[in-house]
GUMARDREN-805381 format. One record per residue: residue in three letters; x negated, z, y negated of N, C-alpha, C, O in turn. Coordinates in pm, whole numbers, plus 50000, padded with zeros to 5 digits. Atoms other than C-alpha are relative to their C-alpha. Layout:
ALAXZYXZYXZYXZY...
***
This chain:
MET498015005050052370907638791743500294997550122499524992650205SER498995002549919373507637691966500914989849907500874977649916THR498925004950105376267629791683499405007449870499265019549848LEU500674991450152374657633691314501274994249928501874984849980VAL499485004150092376887629291031499305001449875498955012749842ILE500695000050083375157617390724501054997149862501754987049855VAL499134996450075377067629190401499414997049795498375001549746GLY500484999050134376867620290002500415008849947501625010949938SER500274987850089375827651489795500865000349871501415010849839GLN499695000750105377137640089488500694994649966501784997450016TRP499055007550040378807614289298500244985550079501104977450046GLY500345008349896377957589989571498674989949927498054994749833ASP501505006650039374847562489501498475009350052497435007549990GLU500764987749975372597591189663498814992550072497724998350076GLY501115006449943370447562489859500174997450179499424992250263LYS499874999449859372657569290188499634982350103499394980050221GLY500265015749927372117531090295498225003150072497995004150192LYS501024999949967368627534990326499645012550124498925012150223VAL500484991349889368627566790505500844998850092500495005150193THR499615001649836371067557190773499644984550041500114978050134ASP501265009349954368787529690795498964998750133498684993850243TYR501394991549896365937549090884500525011950101499975015050207LEU499174992649818367927571491137500704994450095501164999050199ALA499485007149876369207542791283498954997150088499114995450209GLU501125004349865366407535191472499935010650101499545007750214LYS499934990749857366767568291682501224998050061501524998950181ALA498385002549924370247561191727500424987750066499914976950038GLU499345009549972372437540991925500764991249951500674978949953VAL498705001950081375497539191738500215001949866500435013749839VAL499894994450120375837537791374501994998049963502574987249958VAL498475000450057379787544791265500164999649839499495007849776ARG499145000450123381507536490923501295007449980502235000850027TYR498674986849939384467567390917500954991349870502014985649894GLN499035002950123385807556390542499724992749926498664986549933GLY500455009850119386107537590236500174989250020500384985450135GLY500055017649942386197499190193498944994749910498085002049861ASN500725006750080384477474790003499795001149892499174992149836ASN500154993250129384527493889694498555009550028498555020049965ALA501084992650001381417509589762498374985650084498544974350130GLY500985010449994377687491689837498785010150059498685020649997HIS500754994049926374767505990082498554987649949498974976349976THR500775003750009371117488989961499065002050094498945013550137VAL500734995949896368667485790204498734990750016498744978750042LYS501015012850012365377471290189498845000450114498355011250148GLN500555001149865363317460290487499004987150042499444975650053GLY500975012450048360237437890498500044994449874500394982749864GLY499755005750161360327430790148501324991649972501344981949896ILE498865009449982363727416990199501255011949949501345023449992GLN499114988550011366627434790050501684993250034502134982150008TYR499115002149937369877438690219501045007549942500955019649959LYS499414996450029372947443590036501425000250096501864989450135LEU498914995649881376087459390283500755006949904500375013549808HIS498954992650071379487469990176501195005850120501665017250122LEU499244996349849381657471790512499165000450090499265010850155VAL500614995649896379167467690748499235009649978498805012649867PRO500804987050038377187499890866498344994349975498044982449968SER501454998950050373437503090784499154997450140497924997350128GLY500664999349883372307499691131500494989250034500894992150147ILE499725014249994373367463191155498334992449993498064981050031LEU500955003649997369987460091101498964999850141497854994750153TYR500814994649821368477468491462501194992850054502334997450043PRO499185008949881370277443191683500535005050132501384999550201GLU499434993749898370637467391944500925009250032501415012050142LYS499334992350004372507491391806501484998949997501724990449911ILE498195003750028376637489791813500175004449854499425013549819CYS499904998250103377667491691484501805002550009502404994150076ILE498965001649999381337503491433500824999049879500185003949786ILE498854999950099384027499891189501345006150022502325000550069GLY499024991349938386207531791216500934994349948500814984349876ASN498984998550005389677535291200500525006249807501465004549730GLY499844993050229389427553690780499574992349983499134995049871VAL500435010950109388097521890681500914994749958501814993550040VAL499235008649985390127500790486499454983249987498434984649920VAL500915010349938388787461490557500754987349935501894984449971ASP499865013850093389097428890316499454989950053498394985550008PRO500475008649905388847403390598499134987449899498204980449938ALA501055011350057387447379390331498445005649941497444998649927SER501354996350064384667401490184499475002750120498404996850137LEU500755002349911383857411190513499244986450105498214985650171ILE500525011449912383567377990681498364993649889497194991849921GLU501365001150067381407368590357498705005050056497894999050126GLU500934986849957379147399290408499574994350181498364992850200LEU500245001949875379127389790798499084982049977498264978650062ASN500435012349989378027351890687498445002449898497434996949943THR500814995850032375567363490470498455009250055497285009050015LEU500634984949909373897393090691499184984450113497994981550105LYS500215015249950373837355090943498824994149937497854988949992LEU500715017750070372217333190663498255006249999497244999650021GLN501024992549965369567362190662499295003750124498475012850109GLY500274997049879368667364891001500705011950113500185015750218ILE499514985249934370737394591143501044996050029501954991949957CYS498994998449870372677393891467501255006849923501125014649828THR498664989150047376167408491383500855002350115501795010250110ASP499134998849836377557404791772500325016150036501285021350095ASN499854984049925377147441091838501425013949871501845025449868LEU499274989950142379397452791499501665000750081502224991350138LYS498365001049917383107463491649500325006149867499655013449793ILE499174996050089385917466591416501215008050098501485004850214SER498524992849975389297493991452501084993249992501464987649889ASP498975008149981391987478891572501465008849917502605004249909ARG499364989250065393697509491382499475000149842499825009249767ALA500485001350144391837497891035501254999149918502364995749959HIS498535006750106394377492090783499014983449901497814980549905VAL500655011150032393657458690590500024996249837501165000149807VAL499394999650135393807451090193500264984950036499944977850131PHE499135015650039395767418190058499635002249863499325011349786PRO500355003450185395257399989741501325008949923501265012949807TYR499584989050143397997421589597499555013250012499745019049905HIS500734994450068396167449489646499085000249894498875008049801ILE500565001350180394137436989404500284994849910499464996449819ARG499395002050132396017422289154500485016549961500195022449857LEU499244983450059398047460489164499115008249896499355012449783ASP501174994550060394397475189116499885000549842500085008749753GLU500405004150166393397456788807501524999349921501505000049798LEU498844998550093397157456388693500365016149945500965017749839GLU499444983750000397727497988704498345001649919498285007849813GLU501604994850094393557500288574500314994049820499944998049710THR499435007150168395097478588261500935008749944500945013449830ALA498714995950107398247493388206499685016349911500015020849801LYS500624984150094396277531988172499614999549902499895008549823GLY500775005050114394347515987924498895014349910498465006149830LYS500764993650027392077544187782499765014050101498895022750096ASN499884991549941393237564788044499524998550161499805008350230ASP500685007949937391567547188319499415005550112498555013950084ILE500964992449904390197558288653498524994350023497555001150057GLY501265001350029387477536088617499684992250146498484989550148THR499695007349894388247515689010498604992349997497584992049928THR501375013950016386047487389114501274987949978501054976449939LYS499085008150013389227471489105500274984850149500754973550158ARG499705006049865389127460189473500894999750094500824993650200GLY499294998249921392107472389582499865010250096500845010550171ILE500224989549910391077499689788501085009349979501895012050068GLY498824986349982393367528189657501554992949996502445000350039PRO498575002749912396737506189698500024999550111501025004550162CYS500135000649907395637499189994500195010150094500675007950205TYR500164984749960395267537190084501885006049995502685012450064MET498214995550026398867540089915501104995950086502115002550113ASP499025002549881400577519190169499665004650095500525005150183LYS500064995449887399057532890405500515013150037500895017150147SER499094983450020400397569890285501564995450016502545002350047GLU498155001049999403727549590269500764993850104501944991850135ARG499505002149816403607538690605500864985149969502014982150000ILE499475010449986403927505390513498654984550037498734972450058GLY501275007749983400477490190559499904988750125500624987950224ILE500085008049871399187462890775499215004550062498535010449977ARG501374996149930396417473691034499494989350098500124982950182ILE500235012649873394097450191222500554995250070500564982950072CYS499265002849858396217451091537501414992449958502294986550020ASP498355008050045399047438591319499514983849961500404975449979LEU500435005350045396837411891186499614989050084499584977350046LEU499825008049891396257397991522501004992750099500884987050207LYS498805003049919399687390791600500344991949919500315000349830LYS499465004950040400967365791409501684999249938502254996949831ASP498095000150090404957369291423500335017649913501035020249815VAL499904991850102404307406591347499235002049847499605009649758LEU500705001150168401717398691025501194994049910501474997349795LYS499275008750098404367372590930501245013449951501545017649839GLU499244984050077406797405290924500195004449893500965004649796LYS499804986850132405517429390764499154991549838499064995649723LEU500685003450107403657408790539501384990449907501514988949785LYS498405000950088407077395690417500475005749929500825003049814LEU499104989150089408547423390331498925006049891499225010049778ASN500734991650131405367437490152499774992249897499474998149793ILE500025004050104405197409089941500934998349929500834997949806GLU498554997150121408817408689824499935008949938500075008349815LYS499954987150105408517442989731498505004149910498485013849834LYS500985003250105404997436089557500804990149909500774994249792ASN500155015950085406167401789392501535012849872501755012149751LYS498754991750072409337428789259499225008249895499465009149774ILE501384993350117406327448889099499764994149893500284996849784PHE500685010350033404447422488985500974990149831500724987049714LYS499075007450153407607404088779500935009549889501285006149776GLU499284996050102409567431588641499665014149952500405020349876VAL500574992250109406917460888557499254991349924499534989949804TYR500845006350070404137437888477500334986549961499484979849903GLY500005010150096405687409088369499134986850051499014977449972THR500945010849924403367384488606500724999350082501725005550118ASP499205005049890403597360388871500175004950124499675015950149ALA499124996249866405337362589223498564997450032497814994449939MET501045006249882402397354689492500434995750096501355001150158ASP499435008449893402717329789735499785010750157498965019350190PHE500544992549878403127341990078499914992350100499804998350208ASN500785006849903402267315390278498774995950012498044993450108GLU501445003949989399417306890109498735013950031497505012950034ILE500844986649990398197346590169500184997050133499124992650177TYR499844999049829399717345090588498804989850049497944991950135GLU500915008549915397857312190624498005001750000497044998050067SER501664994649996394467326490513500025010950063498985010750129TYR499744991049937395217354690658500074998050160499505003550255ARG500205008449792395707337591018498534991950028497984991850139ARG501675003050001392047320090930499535014750075499135017350189TYR501094990149967390727352590923500355012250092499885023150062ALA499144989549870392517374391225498974985850138498494989050247ASP501005006449883390497342791432498885005450010498415011250108ILE501424996550003387307349491299499365011150077498405010850154LEU500074985049995387617388791329499895003650124499065011150175ARG499494997149850389277387091671498915005950075499075016850129PRO500984996849877386007389491878499545016649978498945024050057TYR501414991050072384617417691653501465013650060500875020150147VAL498944993849992387907440591714500425003850161500634995650250THR499994999449891388407465391998500655021349964500375028549869ASP499634982650031390067506192022498665007250022498245012050127THR501454991950052386687521291869500385012550018499305018150038THR500064992349968388277553591927499925003550105499475014850120LEU500504997849890388097551092269498754995350029498115000350122LEU501455004549985385007534192256498485005749949497325003549982LEU500824988450003383487562192079500225012150075499145018050075TYR499674990749913384867590192303498914993250111497824999050112ASN500795002849905383097571392585498504999149975497724998950070LEU501905000550022379297569392418500255012249976499935018550077ILE500094984649990379847603692325499935009150148499215019150154LYS499224994849917381067615192628498374999050114497905007150194SER501275005849848377737595292852498165001649867497084995949879GLY500974993750043375317611392590499364994249889498304997649836ARG501325007150112374467585292326499925006449916500715015349883LYS499904992850176373147594291996500844989849880500614977849862ILE499285010150115375467580391706500125009349863500415021149845LEU500034995950161375247584291334501144996449942501684986549991PHE498915003250014378307585491125499334998849806498795005449717GLU500145001850149377977570990810501084997049851501694986449866GLY498465002050066380857571890485499504995649853498314997149826ALA500285006150112380647557990165500275011149879500735021749923GLN500234997350105380537571589828499595017250018498935021550113GLY500594983749959380087613489776501415008350026502615005750038THR499014984950000381507649989802500564992649884501144982349918LEU499014998850092383037645789486500574986249937501054983249827LEU498555010050032384827615889495501044999550084501964991350091ASP499094997949894386477629889766501755001949964502085011649896ILE498504995250059390507629489706500355013749974500945018649878ASP499114985049968391197663889827498665006249894499095009349783LEU500934988350024387817683489709499354991749830499104999649739GLY500895001450105386077659589412501075000549877502145006549869THR499594994350135386887657089058501174987549957501184978149877TYR498665006049998390267643889110500795000549820501175010049751PRO498595013749947392457617988965498274992250005498314982550080PHE500875009149947388237603588952499254995950095498134990850105VAL500735003049811387767600189319500204986150042500644976749975THR499135009149915388437577389565501315000850078501965011150063ALA499054992349917391167576089810500084997250130500884990650196SER500244993049855389857587390116498705015549994498375020849888HIS500804992349986387377613790227498664996950046498404992950160PRO501495005649938383597607290230499245015050068498075014550105ILE500564993949972383127642490336499695001050150500374992250204ALA500294993649868381797656690712501704998850063502044991550156GLY498824999649919385557665090778500554984050004500634977550109GLY499805015649974386547630090722499524991150131500174982450188VAL500165003249868384607622491014500734997150105500894985850151THR499015005449918387127631991271500974992849989501044984750081VAL498925006950055390237616691109499004982350000499274974450091GLY500415011550031388107584691007499274989050134499074977050118ALA500875000449883386267579391361501055004250046500355007050143GLY499704995549896388847592191546499305010750133499725011550249ILE500824983949948386897621791709500285011849954500455013749834GLY499634992049997387637652291765498525010849976497455008850035PRO500974996850071385497679491554498975008150069497925010450009THR501074992049906383617700991856499754984550004500814983350066MET500785007049989382177666591863499234995749933498774984449949ILE500704999250126380347671691569498455007750001498375019849982ASN501314993749955376537679191633499575010049878499685022249873ASP500604994750137374797682491246500854990449920501704981949943VAL499565008350064375387670390983498965003149876498695015149873ILE500614998550099373047666890653500344994149890501224985949911GLY499895007050152373217654590292499534994049970498474993050032VAL500865010450062372027630090105499495005649902499735017649910ILE500614989150131370307643989785499324990449901498124988849925LYS500705005450110369417622189470498785005749921499355015149864ALA500514988250066366797640089296499945002849861499065009249803TYR499055005150141368597632888973501425000150066501624998550187THR498805004049997372317631288931500274986949948499574982549857THR499555008050051374247601688891501134995150055501304994650177ARG499285007149954377267584388875501264992149910501654997549807VAL498895012550058380127553488764501225008649950501525019949988GLY498694997849975383487554188618499995011749903498915016249865LYS499884987450098385077585088369499755012750080499575014050201GLY499454987849936385397619488413498895007049949498155001349869PRO500324993450110383607652788314498244997450132498244994350251PHE500585001149953380047652088401498685005249914497904998949842PRO500804986050039377997685088312498524993849927498434991949805THR501275002349990374257674088337499624988249923498424985749911GLU499925011150029375047641888165498784996349889498715002949786LEU500864993150129371747631387956500554986449957501034978150033HIS499925012150050372177603987666498885002349898498965004349776ASP501055001850144368647603587524499004988550121499364984350231GLU501385003149965365337587287628499975000850176499904992550267ASN500074997549840365347606187951501084994850101500914990750216GLY498895010049889368667592088092499654985050033499864978050133ASP500155018450003367497556087985498814999850122498704991050208PHE501524998349926364087567488168500624992550167500284983750246LEU499474993749802365967573288522500924986750017500974979750118ARG499125011849971368367546488468499174988750083499384983450192GLU500835013950022365477519488413499025002350150498954994750246ARG500554997449880363347535788664500074998750123499304993950205GLY498894996249917365777544188880500834988850087501174989850205ASN499825010649960367087508888895501655004150045502145000350151GLU498894999449940370707523088881500924995149904501224998149788TYR499025008650058373117497888846500884999750127500135002250221GLY498825001549904376487494189114499344987950110499264976350069THR500305011349898375157473589438500974987849999500714975849990THR498715007950013378987462289438500314997249865500954986849859THR499075003650117380007461589059498664996049920498804987549832GLY500685005150082376437459088926500125009349809499375006849715ARG499654990350116378037487688621498575009350005497995013650105PRO501204987050078375187510988458500635011250091501805010150128ARG499924985749993375187546388590499805007249929498765005049867ARG500234986050074375397577788412499225004050070499115002150191CYS501094994649881372507596588492499765016749902500025017649782GLY500044990550010371757632988457498655009150039497565003550025TRP500904996249984369527657688552501015004050153502235003250173LEU499044993149902370167673588904500905015649975500615024349892ASP498854985449958372977703888986500365000850083501084993150149THR499974994749894372777723589204501515008050039501795012250151VAL498894994650043375937737589123500724988150067501784993150107ILE499375006749965377277709089250499784997850199500574998050294LEU500574999849869375217705489568500415014550119500435013150241ASN499794990749987376127742689625500984995950088500864997150210PHE498355003450027379787730089628499914991150158500504992550265SER499815011449898378877700689841498955007450200498785003050313VAL500944992449862376607726090112501295006050101501315006750224ARG499334987749958379497747890167501484991050051502224996550133VAL498735006449967382567719790203499704988950140500514983450214SER500225011649879380597696690463499325007750062498675000750140GLY500574993949914378977724690630498504996050016497945000850114MET501465003849992375287708690570498945009350051498645020150000LYS501374992249973372337720090756498694998349983497755004750032GLY501265004850052369757703090601500454990449943501574985949968PHE500045012650088368977673490327498844992449998497664995650013VAL501095009150035367527640690260500175001249833501195002449766LEU500745000750127365747640589930499874985549962499064978450021THR500855018449968365697601889807499514999349848499785007949763LYS500455008750166364347586189479499405010149930499665012649813LEU501114987050102361827615389373499074992949996498085000250009ASP501065009050069359447586689287500694998149898499844997349809THR499725004450139361507578988996499955009549879500105007549759LEU500314989950100360817611988865498624999549917498385002949802THR501765004150009357147603988838499604991549836499494979449816GLY500325005550122356267602088448499945005449919499235004249819LEU499624993550070358107628588351499405013549948499075021850033GLU500544990649974356767654988159500265012750038499555021150093LYS499394990249932359257677888211501194997250056501674986450023ILE498955001149879362307682788489500665012949998500125023550027LYS499714989849976365187703188453501075002350095501624991950131ILE499195000149884367537716488715501035009549965500625021049946CYS499034994750003370647729488666500405007950103500505003150216LYS499714989549913371657763388826501275004049986501965005850086GLY498744992350024374577776688693500704991249853499934983749793TYR498935003650145377407765288362500475013749964500855022450043LYS499674994350008378077785888125501344995949933501514985549870TYR498985006950045381497786188040501045014649958500895024850025GLU498994992950064384317807487848499025012349977499495023450002GLY501084990849991380617827787777499435008550052498735017950014LYS500354991649861380217838788116499094988350089499644977450095VAL499825010049896377957818388388500165002350111499785013250155ILE499335004249922379417807088657498944991550088497994985650037GLU501125006049933377607792888987501274989250102500964978350151ASN499235010849948380997777489153500414987249913500164987249793PHE499375011150069382717742189061501094997549971501854993550059PRO498514998749997385677742088926500884985750060500594974050083ALA499255014349951388637723089045500814992049855501344980949854SER499015003450143390347718888675498984989749937497804992849952LEU500985008750073388587689388479499845002849844498984998549768GLU499934992150141389557708488159499295005150029498374997350051ASP500944989849962387517737288256498624993050022497664999249975LEU501015004149951384847713788394499324993849877498134995149849ALA500565004750123384587695288074499655011849905499145006149809LEU500484993550063383757724387895498955010450076498635020950021CYS501354994449927381097738588112498454993849941498324981949912GLU501135002450001377707736288043498905005150042498735017250052PRO501075000049911374627732488205499055014049949498725014349830VAL501044993650005372177765488249498884992250078499004988950196TYR501375006549941368707748988318499085007550032498685017349968GLU501664996450014365647755088460499024990450005499174979950067GLU500255010850033363007738988346498365000250069497645010250054MET501005000349940359857725488557498854992049973498974983449886ASP501065012050067356847706288507499754987650064499454988650183GLY499565016049909357057669988628498384996450036497515005050053TRP501735002949927353497648588746500504988049997501634983450015ASP500295010250045352007619288655499464990250080499334978450050GLU500315009649933350717607688953501184991950100502414992050095GLU498315011049932352467580589226499765004150157498995006150252ILE499944992649813353787591789506500694989750139500994992650255SER499485000849893355047565089655499404992450121500154985550190THR501045000949933352077557689872499975013150107499375011750213ALA499944989349902352847595490041500515001450098501755001350096ARG498974997349805353857601090430499835011349981500795015650045SER499604987249951353637633290423500025014849900499455012149795PHE499394993850093354617664890232498795002449915498825002749792ASP500814996050070351217673390173499394986249904499354989549786GLU499885008050101350557646289983500494998149874499894992549782LEU499444999950149352727649489705498965008849929498085015649981PRO500374993050096351627663789407500455011850001501535011450059ASN500284988250028351487701389337501125004049936501655014649970ASN498424997650077354777699089084500694994350058501854997750036ALA498775002749948356497677389315500105010850122501115017450149LYS499504983349850356307705089631500915009649906502065012249942LYS499344991750017357307728489393501484996949958502435004049992TYR498685006849992360237706289274500745004350084501615012750061ILE498874998949836361817705389664500215010850041501285013950095LYS499774986249947360917740289735500835009049876501145020649900ARG499284997950130362707747289389501734999050068502555007950087ILE498375008049927366107726389548500135009650134501175015350167GLU499924990749845365517745789882500995014749986502035018350041GLU499864987950012365597779189741501754996649958502544999850047LEU499085000950068368767769889524501445000050066502455006250034ILE498475002649955371477756989752499785006050140500745007950214GLY499454989949884370037777090059499774993050150499804999350256ILE500035002449918369497750390277498394988549992498204981149896ASN500715009750018366047730290391499754982849954500794976449969ALA500075009849978364337693490305500154999450160499995009450231SER500215009449890364577671290623499124989149978498074988550041ILE500835006850026363207644090488500304996149888501424997849839ILE500135005250175362147627690127499624987050042498934981450127SER500615020350030362197590890009499115001049896499115008149795VAL500705001750174359737580389782499764986349946498934985449855GLY499315012650006360807542989764500924994950094501355000250196PRO498685003549945363317522889863499414988950152500234986150240ASP500325006049912361447502390108499985018950185499725030850171ARG499964990749909361897522290521498595011450014498485023550030GLU501294989749958358277532790561499075009649874497945014049851GLN501074993650112357957547790255501125014950007501945015649917THR499254992349940359807580290417498715013050032497695011150098ILE500544995149902358337609590490500815016850055501555024149989VAL498934997749912359757630290761499485015950032498335019550057LEU500214981449984360017671490802500815008350101500645020350121LYS499484997549891362457672491088500564989150049501334981749988GLU499815012649873362867647891364501385000150024501785011750013TYR498495000149984366677640091433499814991550142500794988150208
***
């Protein structure tokens, strides 16, 4: 590893937190490059569960530098709460660095998110209502407030006043709700600025110098490929770029500085929110996967929709992020299933296709073409080598490799760090 990107290969929730935590042991720097506190990573270490939303997973290693990049949108209240929780759990956060170019989430973003979702009714997107989308909207509209603005009280006052005036017109004239109080928000965010100030720096310069000095750097995103705003199942997507290409913009480095990309693949498929899901299960197998896999959102607690593994999605992800290998997570969840299915194509308008369509209307008409394999009953959570896995589990992994054209690098057989089978070192 010199610079390694970890990408979610499905709709997010693939277990990137554990993977990042595991790989961070050999890294020296861990960077979060996009998203906000609308996503979460759950990491289990030494029997203790840590829930991370904005802070990179490498924070559990006190000697690692952890960076929140410029492509992240930061809710200061949420971040400060997360830092306080980590400190109470005995985790040192002194090595956290926050980009001065990252945009700031304000209460009016959160309210707009809630109001817009409610107004859409049955056509809602299913956001977490954390204000992430509206914050990225302000960023694109070039009226956003960045961390560097937050630290300058006069700049913050001027920009915040203009934004609140604009948003209050929307609240009153469009939604018929009360205006937000400028002074209350301004004073709160001035306090947040004082708390976060020691962490803030030009992370693009820091990263450049770290890369040039040969440090081992790990990049982690939130969500997954199919939630990318350009390449995902639009409009049921996030507002940023979880794919590997998002690293260059979201962390402020050139593409030639990326050496390797690996995808994280859950051994089955899940998603939250709305939108077509070709392999979704509405039977006892779907319930089995949800309960055995504890498929409930880290941030929201929402139950996840569950289905069989879909290699049409995976091949799309391999292609758009240039993945060279993959990490297979939650293989242990499949233990106990008599039969396991893999989707290797879609039946659309009487033909079998292997490409992932852009149109959601087309995707909704796609029927999965399955290949069925035998399952296994043996407990695999104690396996520490590929040879220790049941034969049917080995066959399942090998078949995935054949269908997507890249090899497994790591296999996770449980939530703890040590429940990991390493096939390739990074």
